[in-house]
C-alpha angles and dihedrals in degrees: 000000000000119000102236122176107240096220110026113206111250112170090197095059092041092061093119086072092064106135096182144353125215133192093224136040092232091061091049092049090049091055093049090048088053092051088049090053088053090057091249114162094259090183084077094060131090128186105212120192116212134193093026122200134181116240118199115190112199108223102184150312115301114220129173089254094049090047088052090047093050091046089049091053095050091041092053091052090051091046088051090052093050090044092053089045095053091038087065087076100047137068138206126012096340088073090067093046089052092053094045091044092049091050093048097046094044091048091052097046088043091054093048091049094044091050096046093042093053093042090053090062088070093221097302095125110030097163140065125229146166123233132211142163122241131184128213092218136015117206122202105216124193124203133195102047095293096113097107093047089052093047090051091052094046092048093047088051093048094240098119097133120189099315 
């Protein structure tokens, strides 16, 4: 016989237990933190972001030289890691040589791979960027019949949001 949870948790179907809505995640997090301070059973809370959008922040132009430099930097870190790992089994002055050698070889190969990797794109993506998800609204949802108690605390603390 399978062990099936009688009422699986589904934040979307529990939307009628929304106690507050906020325009930023920080505001929703503050409300949950305040509920925690009041000894509310926070394991009954979900923060659900709605109307998600992808935000891509362009951080700069990507040239072959910059790709090589970024590759060299990441390769140097990897080379440092390998040098430290191998250096665990050596003593004396050879240890420093392994570290420096690992950094230099890693930087060289990283630069090569960064340059070749960017050149292979054929100029289709000549910029660097960071990506993140953002929601238009963050709902604080409470399960387990505790919604009225949570609403009372949130209203008393002046954190009622837009719901």
